N, C-alpha and C positions, 0 to 999 in steps of 0.2 A: 401867430403862426407857430404851432408847437411841433416839437420833435426834430427841429434843425439846429445845427450849429455852424458857425461861419469858419472858413479856412481861406487864408490868403496864400497865394503862390506866385513865384517868379519863374519865368521861362527865359532861357537865353537861346538865341537862334544858332544852330549849327549849319543850316543851309537856308536858302531863300524860302519865303512863305508866300503862296499865291492864295489870297483871300478874295475870291471873286466878287466883283460888284458890278457886273455887266460888261457889255462889249461895245466899243465905238469904232466902227470900221474894222481894221485889222488888229486893233488893240484890245486884248482881254484885260480889263482893269482889275486892280486889287484895292481892297480897303488897307488903311494903315493902322488898323486895329484888328483884333480877332473877335468876331461876333460870338456870343455865347453858344448858339447852336452849333457852330463849327467845332467847338471843344466837346459838346455832347455827342455829336455824331462821330467824331474821331475816336472817342473812348468806346462808344458802342461797336464801332468797326473792329477795334482791337480785342474787345471782349468776345465779339461774335467769332473772330478767327480762333481764339483760344478755345471756344466750345466745339469747334469742328469746321467751321467755314461754310455750313449749308445755309440756304436762305432762312430755314426755320431757326437756325442758331443765331443769325443776325437779328432776326425779329425778336427773339427772346432777349437777346443782349440789349437791343434798344429799349424794350420795356423795362428791363432791370435797371438800366442807367437812368432813364427818365424818372423812375419811381424813387430813386435814392439820392438825387441831388438836383439843385437848381444852379444854372450855369450863368454867370455874369460874363460880360465881355472882358478882354485883357487889352490893356493899353500900354503904350511906350512909356518907359520909366526915365527919370532924370538920374543924376549921379547920386542923389540922396535916397533913391528908391521910392520916390513919389511920382504920381502921374505928371508927365511933361504937360505944362499948361498950354503951350502954344503948338502942339503937334499938328493940329489940323491946318494951321496957316503955313506950314513948311513941309509939304510932301516931298520936296526935292532932297531933303535930308535923309529920307527913309526909303523912298520908292525908286526902283530901277526896273530894267526890263531885259528880256532875252528874245531873240528871234527864233522862231520855230518853223519847220517845214513838215507837212503831213507825210507820213509814210504809206498812207492808203492810196494805192495806185488809182482806184476808181474815183477818188475825190480830187486828185491833183488838177483836174481840168477847171475846178472852181477856184478862182484866184484868191478869194477871201479865206477859203479853208486850206489852201495849199501853202501860203505864207502868211504868218501872223506873228504878233509880238505879245508875249506874256509879261505883264507888269507883276512886280513881287515886292514884298517887304524885304529889304536887304538884311543880311546878318550883321552888318556893321554900319554905323553912321556914316553917310556919304559926304555931308558937308556939316558946316556949323561948328560950334565950340567942341563937340564930342566926336569930330571926324576921326574915323579909324577905330573907335571904341565899340565893343559888342553892343548890339541892340537887345535890351531886356524888356520883357513884357510882364506886366503885373495884372493878375486875374484874381478871381474868387469864386468859391462854391459854397452853397449852403448844403450841408450834408446831413443825412439821417444817421449814418454810421460812419466810423473811421476807416472801414474797408469796404471794398467792392469785390465780390466773389473771392474772398479769402486773401486779397492783396490790398495794400494801402493805396489810397488815391494817388499819392505821390509816385508810387511804383508805376501805376497805369499811365500817368502823365509822362513819365520818362520814356516809355516805349511806343506811345501813340504817334501817328503822323497827322499833322494839321494841314487843312486846306486842300488845294488842288495840285495838279501837275506832279503827283507823286512818282510817276514813271520817269520824270526828268530828274528825280533826286531831291525834290523840294520837300519841305514839311517836317524836317527833323529838328526837334528841340530838346533842350535839357532843362530839367527842373532843378534850379539852383537854390531854391528856398521854399519852405512850406511852414506856414504858421497857423496851426489850428487854434481856434478861439481868438484870432486877431481882433483888435478892437477898432481898427480903421482899414479902409479899402486903399492901402498904399498911400496913406496920408490924406485921403479924400473922404470926408464924411465919417459917421460913426457906424461901424459894423457890429450888429447884434444878431441873436438868433431870430428875431422877428424882422430883420431886413436891414437896408441901408438908410440911414438918417442923415439928410442934408439940410443945411441952413443957407441962408442968403449968402453968407460969406464963402461958401463953397463954390459959388459962381457959375459952375456948369454942371449940367446933367450929361456926363460923357456917354457917347454910344446911342443906340436906338432906343427911344421911349415911345410907347404906344400912344395913339391919339387920344386915348381916355384920360391921359394926364394933361389937363388944360391949363394948369397954373404955372406955365412956363412961357417964355417970350422969345421972340425974334428968329425962330427956326421954322421954315416952311414944312408942311406935311409932305412926305415923300412915299412912294410905294416901296414896300420891303417884301421881297419874296424869298422863300427858302427852298432849297433842293432837298428832296428827301428820298429814302429808299422806297421802291415800289415793289412789294413782295408779290403782287399779282403777276408780274412779268417773269417770275422765276429766276433762275441763276443769272447773275450779272445785272440784276434789276436795280442795283444801288444807284441812287442819284438820277433816275431816269424820269422823275416827275417834278414839275414845278408847282409849288403850293400856290393857292390863291393869295394875291397880295393883301397885306395890311398896311395901314398908314402909320408912319413913325416920324418923329423929329429926331434929327442927329445933332448931338451936342448943343442942346438947347440951353439958353440962359435961365438961371433960377431966380425967381422973384419973390419966393416965399418958402418956408420950410416944406420939405417933402419926405415921406417914408416910403420906400420902394423895395421891390423884389424882382428878381428876374422871373419872367413868366415860365411856368413849368408846362404850359400847354403846347403839345407837339404841333409842329407846322411852322408857318412863317413867323408866328409870334414867339416861338421858343427862344428864350434868352433875352428878349427885349424887356426893358424896364416897364414895370406896371406899379400901380399903387399897392402898398402892402395892406393885407387884411387888417380891418379894424382902424385904419387911419381916418 
């Protein structure tokens, strides 16, 4: 995979993050990690606003962002700056929720939309040995250039808003570390220009991996959908269409070496792990 180089970054949460993963009754659930497509769309939204904020500006921004980087997920880090190995087993340490009431009078007669709870990734550890400490997220990009539209990628990460419920003040992060040409993905695997290289000792393939990766074990196939901007609907069309689902495995165990890269194909598979070219 020519023309790319890897950069690792660390985000610290200033406010809660709602990283939607479906709804159960009155609860709008959240992931405890940031999917790669969420980072890509957040950067595209910020770039689109800087270009003028018209639908055609956002469409051009999305194309520019997608053409210049591949977006891996971002995961909770431990005190040493490595991916926390047991984060999927302890959601109570990271996830909390707020109750919301809709302000749209015409919808208040529908109980499920009038009163609901939004789950979120908390800015600080809620329980466990790190209780009270800021939650840090480690992610990575495969970049074609060190800048996007004349500004460094780190600058864009500083000002973008991640996830949903932005009207409630969610989604503000700070980029506390940026390492271009980093050789590991926060202590996980070997990061090189041609992708992420994992061995059996790396134990897990964190995040969503496409069903085309068959040499992993113990994780069921799950439907994975991505919301995207629908420019055909004109102004306000962002996030109005649900992509057709793809099948992924979440946090699958590794049973042999793998070489991976985040998918650059826009849609539901954007940011999901796939086999690197030539593997």
